[in-house]
N, C-alpha and C positions, 0 to 999 in steps of 0.2 A: 149689301157686300163691301156698300160705299161708308158708313158710316166704321169699316173696322180693320177698314183701305188704310180710312183717314186718322185711325187713330194707331192705327202702329205709322203712319208719321211722321206725328206729332213727340211719337213715345222716341224716335227713331234724333231727330232733328231736338227735343230736345231734355236727350237722354243723359244724364252725368260724361265729364269724358274723365278718364280712369288718362292716366298716365305713366307710361311707362315709368320705371325708374329705373336710374345708370348708379351702377358703383365705380370706383376707381380704386384699385389694385395699384397701389407705388412700386415702380420697381427696389426690388428692396437683395438683388443677387445682380454682381453685370462677375463678369473676364475680366481680366486685366495686361494690357499686352503687354505694358512700358510703354520707355519713350524711344521715340525710335529720330533720330535725329537724321535734318534733314538737311540742305547746303542749297539754298539762294540760288540760284540761275544767271550764267555769265549776262548781265544784260546789255549784250550789242545794240540796243537802240534805246530809248527810254519810252517808245513803244512801241506794240505787236503788229501786225498788216488790216487786222481792224483795227487802228485807233486808239487799243484799248494801252490803259497803263499798267506796268505793270501789281502786282499783290499780292501777300503771301498766305489773302484769304482765297486768291483761284486754287492754290493749289491742295487746298482740304476737293478739293472738288475732281481729286487729278487720283488715281490706284498706281499707289509704290508697288502693290500688289494683290490680284485678281479674289477681294477678301468673299465672295457671294459662293467663291467654288472652295472657300477653307471656312472647315466646322468644327473652332475650336473646339479644346478643353482641357480642364483644369492640368494642368501641368504638361501641357504641347507644350513643344517649340515653334518658334513663327523666326524666321530667320532675313536680315538684309544684307549688302555687299559690307555697313560699320558697324549693323547691331543684332546680338542674337537673342530677345529676347524670350519670358517664360511664362504665358499664360498665368496667371491665378485669381483667385477670387477678392474680390474691394467692397467692401457693407456700408451699408450708410450708419452715419452720425444720430445724433440722438434728434435729432432737427430732424431725421430725412433727406438728408444731400450726400452728394458721392464728393467727398472730399480727396485728392491727393496733393500732396506739399512739398513733398521729400523727393531732394535728388531730382527736379525735371530741369533737364537741359536746356537754357537757351530754345528758341525756333525748335522744338523735335511735332514730331506728330504722338497725337498715342490714342490708342484702338480699345474700346470698350464696346461687348459680346454678350448681348442675354435673347433668352430665347421663348417664345411665347408656342403653347399650343392650342390650335382650335378646334376644337372636339364641333360642334359645327358653324352652318354658314352662320355670319355676323360678319357688320359691322364695329368697331372700334377706334377711339380716340387716345390716341399718344398725344400725352399733354407732355412739356418739356418746360424747365425752366432755366436758365442757366447766362453762369457769367465767362464764357468762355462763348469763343468762334465753332459750331460742332452743322457736321454732315454728317445729316440720319440719314440712313437702307435697310427700307426693312423690304428684306431679300424677295425678288420678284418681281415686287408689289408699287413701290413708290420709296422715290428719297426728295429726302431738301434740304439748302443751304439756309441753318442760321446763324446770325447776328448775334451776338454780346446784347447784353441791355448793362446799364453803366450797378442798378441798383437789383436787376433780377424779379422786378413785383409782374413784371407783365408774362403772364403764361404765353409759348408757341403752342398748336393745335396740330396737328396730322392726326386725316379721315384718314383710313380706309374701307373697301369692304373686305374680309377674308376670307377662305371657301377653308374645308378642315384640313390644317398637316401641322407640322410646326414649321415657324419662321423664327427667323434668325435678326436680331434688330444690332447691327452695330454700329455706336456715334464715335466717330472719328474728329479728334479735337486735336486744337492748333495748339498749341503753349509759347507764350511770350513772353521773353522780359524773366520768368522762371518765376508765373507767376502763380498760384494753385492751381488749377482743374478744378472747378467746383461748378456743379447742375444737381436737379434732381429729376426724374421724369416718371412717369403712371400711364397706367391707360386704362380710357375708361369703356362700357359697357353697358348693355342689356342686362338687366339683376337676374331674369331669368335666362342665365344660361351663367350662369355662377359658376354652377359644377362644370360646366364644356369651354375654363377656358385656365391654363395654366402655368404659370409665367415658369421659367428652372433657367440651370446655367449650365445643362450640358447639351449635344445634338442630339438623343435618342428620340428618335418617331420609329412610327409606327411604314409602316409603305404607302408610298403615290403613285399616284399610276405617273409620272413623272421619271419614276423611277426606272422603267422599265425601257424608257429610253435615255436613257442614263449608261454613264462608263463604260469598258472592254467589250467584248462579248468573243466563244469562239465559235465560230462556224465550221471545219473542217477540218481532221485532219486527215492525213495519206502517212502511213510508212512507208522506207527504203526496202528494196527489195529484201537484206540479210535484219533489217529492225536498229539499227543502231543510230536511223534519220527520219526525222521524221517532216512535211512542212504541215506548216499551222494555219488555217483562213482566216484570220482580224478582225474584228467592225472598232470601228472606238461609235459613240454616238458625241454629237458636238454642242449638244442642245435643235430649240427647233425643230424635230424632225433634222436630220443633217446629220451625216457624216461622214470616214473616213474610216476605208477597206487598205490591210497589206497582207504582206506573208511572211512568216517567218522561219528558220532554217535552221530546225534543230536536232543540238547532238543531245543521243535521247541513253548513249553514258555516264555526261558527264554537265546532262539538265544545264544544258548552256546552247543561249536561242542567238541566233541574228536576225533581224531582217531580212531580208531576199527581195527581193528587186531587181531583176535585169534589165528591163523596159520600165517606163511611166504605169505600160500598164495592160502588163501585163498577163492573162491568164493562165487558168485552165493548167494548173502543170498537172503535170505525168510523170513515173520515173522511171526512167532505159533502162541500160542490160544494169544497170547496177547502183553501189547508193553515191555514183557519182554526176553523173546524166541524168540529166532531167532535161523534158519537153514543154513546152507554154507557144500559151499563140498574144498577139496584139490582132488588134481591127485601127484599120483608119480608110477612110472615107468606104465605109461597106464593104467593105474586103476583109477577109482576114490570115494573119501569115501561120501558118510554124516556126519552133523557132528549137533549138538543141544548147544547152550549154553544158560549158562541162568545167567545175567547180576543183579541177586539177591545175587546167589552167585558165579558169575565169574565161574563157573568150567563149561566144556565140555564133550559131551557123541559121542559115539559115539552109532550110527545108525544106518549104512551097512558100510563095506567095499568091497574094488575085485571086484567093478564094472569093465568090459572090456565093452572099444564101449561106452562113456557112452557122453548118448544123453542131456538131463535135469532132471525135477524135478517138481512137484509141487503139496502145505500143500494139504492134503483136511481144508471147512470151516469148517469142525468139527471136526478138530488139529485128528483122531484120527487115521488114514491113509497119505501116500501118494503113487505118481503115478511117475513112472519112463520113459524113455526110454533108450534100448538101441542101437546099430546104425550094423544093418548084413549084409554084402557086400558081393557080389560074386564073389569066389575066380579066382584071374591072375591064369592063364593058363601057364602063363611066354611064349605063341609062336609067334614067329616073327611073322604072317602074323594070325589077328585078324578080327573072321565077324559079321558084325558091326551089331547088335538084332533090331534095330529101330531109326528114326534120333536119337531121343535123349542116342543113347548109346556111341556117341562121350562126354556128359559127364563127369567130371573125378568125380562126387557125381549120378553120377544117379541109377545107380544102388545100393547105397546107401540105403538100407530097414530101419525103426522107427518100433521095435515092443515094446508093455507095458510092464509096471511090479508093479505090488501092493506090501507095502512094512503097514506089517502093525505096530503099536505103541508100540502092548505091544506084545507083541510075540517076531518083531524084524526079522521077514521070514517076506522073499517075496517070493512074486507068479508070477510064468508068466499070464498075462494075457489076450494076443493076439501070435498068428500064421501066419505067411504067405508070400505070394511073394510082400506083396504090403505094401507098409506105412502104421502107422497108425498114427495119428493127434488126439493129445488132444487138443480140443477148450476150458472143460472147464467142473469144476466139480460140479454137483445143490450141492447147497447151507444149504442139509439136506442133502450130505457128502451119499447119493443113488444113485446113476445116473452117469456116465463118457455119457460126449457128444465129439463124433470118428468123422470122417472121412476118407476116402481117394481117393484115384485117381488114375487117369489110363490112359495109353495113347491110342485114335480111329482115327487114321491116317486117316480114312475115310470120318470122317464129320466133317466142325465148328465146335467150334475151337479147337479140335483138342483133345480130352480128356473127358473121363465119371471119374465125381465125383459125392461121396459117402457117404452120413450126416446117422448115428446112436445112439443112444444110447445104453449103459450097466447099466444092470440090477448085482450092485454086488451085490446086495444076491442071483442073483440065474444064473449070469452069461450068463442074455439070454441078444439077441441082439432086438433092434425092426429097424429097417427103417422107414427114414423120406423122404430124397427121397435119386433114387438111379438113375444112369447116365445122373445125370443131364452132359449137354455139360459145365458147366460155374462152374469157381468155386467161394465159399460161404463162407468164417464165422461166425461164430457163438458162440453165448452165450447164458446161462439160464434167463433169470431176477430175482430177489430177488425170490420169490413164485416161481419158479419154474411149470409156466404154461406158460408162449411161451417161443420164441423165440428171443435172439435181430440180424439181420442176416446182413451181408457187400457185396455187388455185384454190378456187373452194370446193366446198365436195364434192360437189356432181362434175368437176373437170374433167375427169374424168370417166363419165359415166355413175355409175353407183358404188367407186373403186374405192371409198371416197367418205361415202357416206354413212354419218354413225346417228339416224334416231330413233323413235319411235314410228309404230307403221304410219300412226293416225296423225305425224309432223309432217310438213318437205322442209327441205334445208339452205339454210339461208347462202344465200354465196360471197358475203360477204364473212362468212369466217376462216380465214383462205386457210387450206392446210396445205402440206411440204409432198414430195413422190420419189418415188428415184425408177425413173423410163431408165429401162435395160437395152440399147441400141442394138445387141447383136440379136436378141427375140425379141425384137419390141412389148418386151414386157411391161406393165407397173405394177408399182410396189405402195401405197400410201402406206408409211409410216408415222402420221401424228394422227392416223384419223379415230388411236381410245389417248390425244395428247389434247391437253381441255384448253392453253391457252392460243391463241390467236398468233400466226406468224404475222411478222410483222415485215420481217426481208432474212435475207441467207448463206448463206455460206460455204463451200463447200472449200478448207486449207489444201494449200499446197504441202505444206509443211509434213503435220499428219494426217491427211488423208481424212481428219471426220468431219464433222456438217457441226454449222455454226449460224444459230434460231437464234435471232432477236423477239421477243414474240410478248403480246397484249398477253398480263394475266392476272384479268379484274381488273384495277387502276393502275398495275406497275407497270413501266416493261419490263422486262431483265432478261438473259443471257443465259440460253443452253447448247452447251452441248451433248451431238449427241453419233455412238459409234455404231456405224451402218451393221457389222457385220456379229457385234455383238445387240443392237437393237435397244440400245438405252439411254437413256434421257440424264446430262446433269445438270444439275445451275452453280452456274462463276455464280457469285454475288460479286455482286459493283454498291458497296455500300452508297446507295442514290435511288429514288423513285424511279427513277425513269428513262431507259439507258435507250443514247441516243444510236448512236454509231459503233461501229467496232469495224480496226482497219489493220488485218493480216500480215503477219511478215511472209514470205514466202519461202525464206533460209530459215527459218529458227522460231523458236518460239513466243518473238514477242508480239505485239500487238498495243495496240490501243483504242481505250475505249471514255467518247464526248458522252458524259452521262449529268444526269438535273434534280434538284429534285422538290416538291413542292413552293423548299423556299429558302433557294438557292438559286443559283445563276449552271447555264452550261460550266460545268468542270473537267479534265483534259488527265484520263488515271493513264500511265502503263500500266500494265497489263501483264502478267505468263501462264498462256493459257494448258501450260502442261501441270505447273505446281498449282493454277487457278490463285496466284495472289497478285494484290491492284495495290499500289498507291497510286498519291494523286503526283503529278506533277506542275500540273497551271488551274492554277482559281485565275482569273483576271479580276473577274465580277467579285472576288471577293474584299474587297477595298471598298470597295464600292457601295456596297453592302454591311459594312463593317457598325454602322451606327442605327443600323435597323431594326426593331423590335419585330416578337413575330412571336404571338396566337396557336396555345396551343392544339396539336387535333387531333381528333378523340375516334375511334370505331361504332356506330348504331348502323349493326345486321336488325332487319324483319324478317317475318315472314312470311312470306303471300297462300293470297288461301287455295294455293294447291302441297301447301307447305315447303316447298320452295325458298334457301334462304338470297334476300336482297339487301347485295353491301347499300353501308350508307357511311358514312363518316362524320362531322359535328366539324366545323371549323371555328373555335374562339376565339371573342374581342382580343384582341390586343394589352389591356389592360382589365380584366377583368375577373370579378367579384361576385363570387359567388348567392353576396344579400344581397346582392341588384337589381334586376331588371330589365329583360331585357330584348327587346324584335330584333326577328329573325327573318332570314334567307330564305328562301326553299328552291332551291337549283338542280335543274335536273338537264339530258340530252332526249333521252331517253327512244329514240331512233337503234341504227344497230350497234354506236362508237362507245361505249364509258366515257364518263368524265376525265379523267387524265388526270396527274397529280404532275401538269407540270407548273416547274416560275413560273414564264414566259406567258401563258395564253391570253385568250381577247378575256376569260372573267375573269379576276384573279382575285379568289378569298379574301387574300389579305390587302386586299386596299376593302373590300367593303365591312371586316372584324373587325377595322384600322378606321373607319367612320362608327362599330360602338352595334354595327351588327351579329347577331351566332348566325353563323350559314349553315345548315343544314344540306347535305348531295347524296343521294342516291344515287342506282346506280339500275333501272329495272330491267326487269324481261325483257329477253329481245337484242340483247347485251354480248356482244362476242371478249370472249375473252375467258370463260366459263367450260362453255362444253358445247357440242353441238344440242341436244338439244337445249338447252337455254336460248340461244343463237337460235333457231328454228322457231319459237317464238313469238318472233318479229313478224314472220309475213303472215301476210292477212291478216291483220290485224288493226290496224289503224288507232294505236292510243285506246283500245277499251282497256283492256287487263295492265296497263303502264298508267292512265290514269286512275287506278282502282289500288292500285299501289303505294301511288307518292300521296294517294289524303292519306289511307293505311300505315303507311311509313309518317308520315307528318301530324297522324292525329296522337299516332304511338311513340315519338323522338317528345311532340310536345307535354303528354302526361308523365316523361318521365322526368324529367330536366324541368322542374321549378319556377328553371329563374326564367325559359322561357316566356316571352307577352302570351295565349291565347288569342290575342283580340289583333294581336298586332305580325301577321304576319304575312308579308305576301313569298309570290313562287318569278321562277326569272325562265326564260330558254331562252335557246335563237335557236333557226332553224327547220328542225324539226319538230325540237324542241322546247323554238316559239309556236312551235303547231298541237303542242303542250298544252302550251298557256293558256291559246288562245280557244281551246278545248277541254280543257279543268275549270275555264268561268264558265262552260253550260253543264255540268256535272255536281257541283260543290261551291257552297258560298263558305268554304273555312278561312280563305284568304281580303285579309283588307284591301288586295290588289294586285294586280301584277302584270308582269315587260313580257313580253313577247319580239322578237329582233328576227325581221326575213319568215316570219311564220307564216300557215299555211294551211287559209281561212275553206277554201274547199278544192278535195285531193281529184275532183273533176278535174279541173280547170290548168293545177302544177303540171300534173296528169299527161296535158298540154301544150301548154304554155313554155315552160320550162327548161333549159337548153338540156337537162339530161330525167326532167320527170320519167315520159316512161320504162329511162333502161334503170331506174330506182326505179320503178313498182311493181318493174321483170321480177322483184323481189320482196320488197312491200308488201303488191295486190299478186302476185304471184299467180297465171293463170285469172285473174278477176278485173274483167275493166268494167268501163260505164256501161254499156251494154248488153253485159251478162251479169250482172253482180251492183248493176244498181244500187244498193240498197247498201251497204258495201262504201260509196263515193257521197250517199247523203244523209245518210243516218252516222257516216266517225267524219261528218267535213260538219266545225265548227258554223261555219255560216249558214248549214240548216237548220242550227240550232242559237241562229242568236239571242230570242225574245228568251231566253233560259241564262243573259250572263246577268247575273246583279252584281261584280264588284268593276271595281274602276281599274281602267284596260289603259296600258300604255300601248302605243304598235311604234315597231324601232323599223326605216327600213332603207337600205338606201336603194338612188333614184333609178339607179344599171343594174340594178338587180336580173342577169341571168340565169341563173339557179332556183331559186324560186322570185314570181318578176312578184315587180313592186308593186302591180294592182293586186295581190294576196291578200296583202293589207286596207288596200285603200277600199276594196269591196264588202272586207269585213266591220272598217269604220267606218264608213257606208249607213251599214244597215243598224250596227248600233248609235248611230246616229237619229235615225229614224225612227227608231226605238225607243230615243228619249235615254238612249244607256250613257254613263259616264268614262266618254274615250275622249284621247289623247293621237295625237298623230303623227311624229317626225320623221321627217325624212331627207336622206342624208345627200346631200350632195355628192356628185362627182366619183357616185361610194358601189360597186359590186354586191357578190355578197358577206364577202370580209371588211370590217374598218380596218385599215391599214396605212391610212395619210396621219401623223403627224396631231397637227390641229382637229382634225375631224375626232381620230379616238378620245384627245383629250377629252373635247364636248361630251364628245357620243357618254364619256362614263359615268361627266356630271349630273349628265340629264337621266344616270339613269337611280347616283345617288342622290340624286335632288328626290326625284320621284317621290323615291319608297320613303326619304324626310319626311315628305309631304303626309307622305297616308300614314307612316307607321312610325312619325317620332310629335307628330300635329304640326312639322315645321314646313310650312309651306314658302320660303322668303327667300329658299335659295333657286326653287325654281318656277318664279313668279321673276326671281331678278333672269335667269336666264329665255324665261320667253315671257316676260309681260305683256298683259292681260290688254288687248288694244283696244274693247270696247265694239268691234264691231259686229 
């Protein structure tokens, strides 16, 4: 054995060194701005405050415009106070030089731009020879001032490490004495990356993680009573995770908007009695004020102030009062030992209770409406202003689904309470019909007993599959109106103008808009030319409405909608201009049949520059819990970023998902991944067999939360994946059930009627931790170190087990992060960790991962 070991050491020591061969690509295409003449500053003194003498060279380091925010292409215009330049292409001469020697004014700036697309993490060297002073800027990475050499024989080298992206390289040249501009540049890099680096003269590029934190976006729209005006709240990203928000006041008839800011901290806008009266709040020193503003006079009026622990407010439809909520909170006794009063007591906000106050507009006096230890939820105010529709909820630890919910009306003239139902185990949202005779209610299939259930006898309903009901106040009868309607209800609106009901629904992976006629009992789809309808704002006095929607390859847009004619037209798309240079790959449907013959929907996202003659690694993504993986643009797992890095992404929607009917969603109950894993494995194999451009040996899988559990579980069931990534995954169903803030509540559906003591087989056999010895796949475990939904220990204990078993496992904890990664810096590094890990195992390129996590030799 010792001889073999010695032989190995000698072979390593005296093995011939293989040098990585580098190649150099000359930068042979540039965009040239033309000359921008500058004027020497007025020299009031010979030296500045730091005793520096003036030099034109200093002006090279000064930006006369922010060229990092300009990505020119041929023909674009560049405006200055004294110049108007048109970007045009320039080429090398026969000896490889860029030479500009005609009509160059004395004392001028000259901008040159080129683009380099890096498809793999790499280190490259920019080499430059110049007869002019040049300021070089490699976008977001490095900038350097280079003095010219008389003979330009010595080249200057700038070394930089680049993550996959398209980078703009700007050369700013200072021309003096009408001398010609003459320089040459090239990029040197490892030959193995020859197909992964592209020089170009246009800014077209695939999506990057930073694009999700760029530009302007629409947050919400609130339509006026007639539909002629609207408030639209906006956010502009300022870079590095910083942002600013404002509100726009839109004239919907002329598509004209003006910024509206009656106060520097105004928020929570709400319309009053007409299109010219608006309410809003301001806050100072933990106290909130409510204001009224009149567009006709331009005057504002204080309604009330000094509200401590303000929660929300709502204007009465009769416009003579408002209701606002105030939070009461259990006082902290500051004890080092705290007794837990109940499971939810660990939650920071659990001991906060909201009570209601009544404010009369005539007197501007407030009265407290409710008092007690339970929060009062205001669902609605009747259209005649006579009644409030409210609810309370409290834990019920001994009976699934572990809560008691009551709904009641408050008669504002008598202050009497009338309970509509008490101690319902299921939470139900409600609103009045326009004539106040009925309620539109949304809740699970079992919200009102069995009346909304539509599953086979062998199945238990999934109460995350939200249904809609009409509750008749006079006879206290309930009508299940979506029992035979497969899409899941996401939001509901009973329209005052036409007395019809409008639903935002989850229909498969899409979110769509439907209207329902309660007389004819008929559903009708209202087409919106987007994948995901986010919100709907209805006018009270017209057929006008506004829809916010987005698709997988564009951010939120605002549409004007006529609910009668179903005509829909775009009127605001602020993010489009920031995405104009982004290129996307195609999306193709790929469905399979599971072992029961049910259709399992899936889709394939193709690489941006897809070539059917090439071979591609694959990422398989899934959730596997009760929600489908939607087609949102700004999701936490943006597939177009993965395809931009050369991956095919296959996403499928296993059984148990809502949006496909109650029989489909019911398969989630008491299953915990068994059926789902079979479908993911079957779907992956069929997808690979049907697409020869995919590399079967280079397939990774990934999921988060329940999908993180699925990733862990899949590694115990199959070896078809070359690597796996689990974010915030569940390794032990039993420990998640007891430790997660909502573990036992979620399990009321996922393991309905099953507990560790009456069904230990489910809690162990379906848990990845109890099957860790079966894992053969390298796995990366990602987890926020403050996750309250799925505790961090779920990843830690799986990592511990895998390390003891000698498995290939990595654990990365995300500092100061709960279940969702939201902060800019963390989101970028988290995204790069995912991509670099896949690069390591699916592309055989560990450099990026090693750059992020250098081996410490511990």
